[in-house]
Every structure is written in C-alpha cells, then in structure tokens.
C-alpha positions in Angstrom: -5.5 -17.5 8.1 -4.5 -14.5 6.5 -1.6 -13.2 5.3 0.0 -9.9 3.4 2.5 -10.0 1.6 3.9 -6.8 0.1 6.5 -6.8 -2.8 7.6 -3.9 -5.6 9.5 -1.6 -3.2 13.7 -0.7 -4.3 15.8 2.0 -4.7 14.5 4.8 -7.2 16.0 8.4 -8.4 14.1 10.7 -7.5 11.2 11.7 -10.0 11.2 8.0 -10.9 8.1 5.2 -10.4 7.8 2.1 -8.9 4.0 0.2 -8.5 4.2 -2.0 -4.7 2.3 -4.8 -5.0 0.2 -6.9 -1.7 -0.6 -10.6 -2.7 -3.5 -11.2 0.1 -4.0 -15.6 1.0 -6.5 -17.0 3.2 -9.1 -15.2 2.7 -12.5 -14.0 0.9 -9.9 -10.9 -0.7 -13.4 -9.4 -1.9 -14.8 -8.4 1.6 -11.5 -6.4 2.6 -11.1 -2.9 2.4 -7.4 -2.6 1.9 -4.9 0.2 2.4 -1.2 1.6 2.2 0.8 3.1 5.6 4.3 4.2 5.6 6.9 4.6 8.2 10.2 6.4 7.4 12.3 6.2 10.4 11.7 8.5 13.4 8.7 9.3 12.2 5.1 8.2 13.4 3.0 5.6 11.1 1.2 7.4 8.1 -1.6 6.5 6.0 -1.1 7.2 2.7 -4.0 5.7 0.7 -7.4 3.3 1.4 -9.3 1.7 -1.2 -13.0 0.1 0.0 -14.9 -3.6 -1.2 -16.7 -1.1 -3.7 -13.5 0.6 -4.9 -13.3 4.2 -3.5 -10.4 5.5 -2.9 -8.6 8.1 -0.6 -5.3 9.6 -0.4 -3.2 11.7 2.4 -2.9 15.3 0.9 0.9 14.8 0.2 0.6 11.7 -2.7 -3.0 13.2 -4.4 -1.8 13.1 -8.4 0.9 11.3 -8.0 -0.2 7.7 -5.7 -3.1 5.2 -7.0 -4.6 3.1 -5.1 -6.3 0.2 -7.1 -7.1 -3.1 -6.9 -7.5 -6.9 -9.0 -10.2 -9.4 -6.7 -9.5 -11.8 -9.0 -6.0 -12.2 -8.0 -6.2 -11.4 -4.1 -3.8 -8.1 -5.2 -3.8 -4.6 -4.3 -1.2 -2.5 -5.9 0.3 1.2 -4.7 1.5 3.0 -7.8 3.9 5.9 -7.3 4.8 8.5 -10.0 7.1 11.3 -9.6 8.8 10.0 -6.3 10.7 12.2 -4.3 13.1 12.2 -1.3 9.9 12.6 1.0 8.3 9.1 -0.1 11.3 6.8 1.5 9.4 5.1 3.9 8.6 1.2 4.8 5.4 0.6 2.8 3.0 -1.8 5.1 -0.4 -3.3 3.4 -2.9 -3.5 5.6 -6.5 -5.7 5.0 -9.4 -5.2 7.2 -11.9 -7.6 7.0 -15.2 -6.5 7.1 -17.5 -9.4 7.8 -15.3 -10.5 10.5 -14.1 -7.4 11.6 -10.5 -7.9 12.1 -7.1 -6.2 10.7 -4.1 -8.1 9.2 -0.8 -6.6 8.3 2.5 -7.3 5.7 6.0 -7.5 6.8 6.8 -4.2 4.7 8.7 -3.3 1.8 11.3 -0.6 1.7 10.8 1.9 -0.4 13.7 4.5 -0.8 14.2 7.4 -3.1 17.4 8.7 -3.6 19.9 10.3 -6.5 
C-alpha cells in the first residue's frame, strides 16, 4: 500500500518562500514519477510540476523560474521549493505519484498554501 503525505504548507507574505515536502511510504520510490498539483477554490485542478524517475522536470509556465521540484530517492521524498510567491499561488497543493511498473496513481491529502499580506 502506498501513502503520500504532504507537509510544509502555511501562510506566507507575497514575495516569500515555502518548501513543500511529500513523503512516500509503502513503495519503491525510485520507480515513481512524481508531480505536484494545486487547486484553488472554484478553480480547476492544475498540474504545477513533474519530475521523472530520471530527474527530468517540467513546470507550468506561471511558475517557471520561481518553483523547483526535486526528489531524494534515498529519503522517499519529493519537494517543491516555491520562491517569489504571489497571491495567485494560493491553493491546496497535492503530491501525486505514478508507479511505472504497476501503472497506478496515488494522491496525497493536500497541504494548504496561502499567500497574503
């Protein structure tokens, strides 16, 4: 059984930074492609960033240059470093994993990020 647990969300002022963490258990983490999604109230879920098993990354245009996704396979953890935050980044952020061997998807419970002065 796979569980993903996000942490690191909170309230931050515009221009500030946060680092989100997603810890995976019950899985061989190295075989998972990982991603961060976010969903703001009344808005559609949005793919924010992805990182492959090989470490290649993608970002939605609005966060390029500000967010960095990374992974530490030894710690079964994926991170999202968020810099230069603005109110438009306010959302619940979800960690997802895709098992490339079993072709299954898993979602974390989400962590709230609020950017406000």
